[in-house]
C-alpha positions as CSV (number, residue, x, y, z in Angstrom):
1,M,-6.8,10.0,-9.0
2,A,-6.8,9.9,-5.2
3,R,-3.7,11.3,-3.5
4,N,-2.8,11.1,0.2
5,R,0.2,12.5,2.1
6,R,1.3,11.6,5.6
7,L,4.3,12.6,7.6
8,I,5.5,9.4,9.4
9,L,7.7,10.1,12.4
10,S,10.1,7.4,11.4
11,P,12.9,7.2,8.9
12,P,12.4,6.1,5.3
13,S,14.5,2.9,6.0
14,R,12.0,1.8,8.7
15,V,8.9,2.6,6.5
16,W,10.6,0.8,3.5
17,G,11.1,-2.2,5.8
18,L,7.3,-2.5,6.2
19,L,6.7,-2.1,2.4
20,S,9.3,-4.6,1.5
21,D,7.7,-7.4,3.7
22,G,4.8,-8.6,1.6
23,H,3.5,-10.8,4.5
24,R,2.9,-7.6,6.6
25,Y,0.5,-5.9,4.1
26,G,-2.5,-7.3,6.0
27,E,-1.4,-5.3,9.1
28,W,-1.8,-1.9,7.4
29,V,-3.7,-2.2,4.1
30,S,-7.4,-1.5,4.8
31,G,-9.7,-4.2,3.7
32,T,-7.1,-7.0,3.6
33,Q,-8.3,-10.1,5.4
34,Q,-5.4,-12.3,4.6
35,V,-2.1,-12.4,2.8
36,I,-2.3,-15.6,0.8
37,A,1.1,-15.5,-0.7
38,A,4.1,-13.2,-1.3
39,D,6.8,-14.0,-3.9
40,P,10.1,-14.5,-2.2
41,Q,11.7,-11.7,-4.3
42,W,9.1,-9.1,-3.1
43,P,9.3,-6.2,-3.8
44,E,11.4,-6.6,-7.0
45,V,9.8,-5.7,-10.3
46,G,7.5,-8.5,-11.4
47,A,7.0,-10.0,-7.9
48,R,3.4,-10.8,-6.9
49,L,1.5,-10.5,-3.7
50,R,-1.8,-12.4,-3.4
51,V,-4.3,-11.2,-0.8
52,R,-7.9,-11.8,0.2
53,V,-9.8,-8.6,0.6
54,G,-13.3,-7.8,1.7
55,L,-15.7,-7.1,4.5
56,G,-17.2,-9.9,6.5
57,P,-18.2,-12.9,4.4
58,L,-17.9,-10.8,1.1
59,T,-14.4,-11.5,-0.1
60,L,-12.4,-11.7,-3.3
61,D,-8.9,-12.6,-4.1
62,D,-6.7,-9.7,-5.3
63,S,-3.2,-9.7,-6.7
64,C,-0.6,-7.0,-6.8
65,V,2.3,-6.9,-9.2
66,V,5.3,-4.7,-8.6
67,R,5.8,-2.4,-11.7
68,I,8.4,0.0,-10.3
69,C,10.8,-0.5,-7.4
70,E,13.4,2.0,-6.2
71,P,14.4,0.7,-2.8
72,Q,13.9,3.2,0.1
73,R,12.2,5.7,-2.3
74,R,9.4,4.4,-4.5
75,L,7.2,1.4,-5.0
76,E,4.5,1.2,-7.7
77,L,2.0,-1.7,-7.8
78,E,-0.7,-2.8,-10.2
79,A,-3.5,-4.2,-8.1
80,K,-6.0,-6.5,-9.8
81,A,-9.4,-7.4,-8.3
82,E,-11.6,-9.1,-10.9
83,P,-14.3,-8.3,-11.9
84,F,-13.5,-4.8,-10.7
85,G,-10.5,-4.2,-12.9
86,A,-7.1,-2.9,-11.9
87,A,-5.5,0.2,-10.3
88,R,-2.1,1.8,-10.1
89,I,-0.9,2.3,-6.5
90,A,2.2,4.5,-6.2
91,M,4.0,5.0,-2.9
92,N,6.8,7.6,-2.6
93,L,8.9,7.9,0.5
94,I,10.5,11.4,0.8
95,P,13.1,12.0,3.5
96,W,11.8,14.8,5.8
97,G,14.5,15.5,8.3
98,E,14.7,12.3,10.3
99,N,11.1,11.4,9.2
100,T,9.3,10.2,6.1
101,L,6.8,12.1,4.0
102,F,4.7,9.3,2.5
103,V,2.8,10.1,-0.7
104,L,0.3,7.6,-1.9
105,E,-1.5,7.8,-5.2
106,W,-4.3,5.6,-6.5
107,H,-5.5,5.6,-10.1
108,P,-7.8,3.1,-11.9
109,L,-6.3,1.5,-15.0
110,R,-9.0,-0.9,-16.2
111,G,-12.5,-1.9,-15.5
112,P,-15.5,-0.1,-14.0
113,G,-13.3,2.1,-11.8
114,T,-12.2,4.0,-15.0
115,R,-15.8,4.9,-15.8
116,M,-16.7,5.9,-12.2
117,H,-13.4,7.8,-11.8
118,G,-13.9,11.3,-10.4
119,L,-14.8,13.2,-7.3
120,P,-17.1,10.7,-5.5
121,V,-14.9,7.6,-6.0
122,D,-11.7,9.4,-5.4
123,Y,-13.1,10.8,-2.2
124,V,-14.0,7.4,-0.9
125,V,-10.7,5.9,-1.9
126,S,-8.9,8.9,-0.3
127,I,-10.6,8.2,3.0
128,R,-9.6,4.5,2.8
129,N,-6.1,5.3,1.9
130,G,-5.9,7.9,4.7
131,M,-6.9,5.2,7.2
132,M,-4.3,2.9,5.7
133,L,-1.5,5.5,6.1
134,T,-2.5,6.1,9.7
135,K,-2.1,2.3,10.4
136,L,1.3,2.2,8.6
137,A,2.5,5.3,10.5
138,R,1.4,3.8,13.9
139,I,3.2,0.5,13.1
140,A,6.4,2.3,12.0
141,V,6.5,4.6,15.0
142,R,5.7,1.8,17.5
143,E,8.4,-0.4,16.1
144,Q,10.9,2.5,16.1
145,Q,10.2,3.3,19.8
146,S,10.4,-0.4,20.9
147,G,13.2,-1.3,18.6
148,S,11.2,-4.5,18.0
149,R,12.0,-5.1,14.3
150,P,15.3,-4.3,12.7
151,V,15.5,-1.7,10.0
């Protein structure tokens, strides 16, 4: 399992606002080229998000299904990218004073990732997820400072 932590200098309500808008995942999720569709009830349990991921011309369509949703606290997704299998993505928002301690965990559930699971794969995923949390933190802080998007 890859685990990343990031202190985001913004309150959990603002960070949750970004997580609860499926159409904005392309702004901060590394590798996402396009959000194809987000169910209107996102992020309720069972809601789906369809995205195109890849690098350059090499793309595939991925889908995420919400498995657990505790508004303002916890969001767990099952990401499916065939033929590569599926992974559990758990995001926990912990109030830290006026800020948010964001804990992100990634764990393969099915497919080749379960056989390659371990230090090398977890290390690469951890680097990707760290970049993703940096993007998320920048967006949350920028929007808090400018007051551009309501909480």
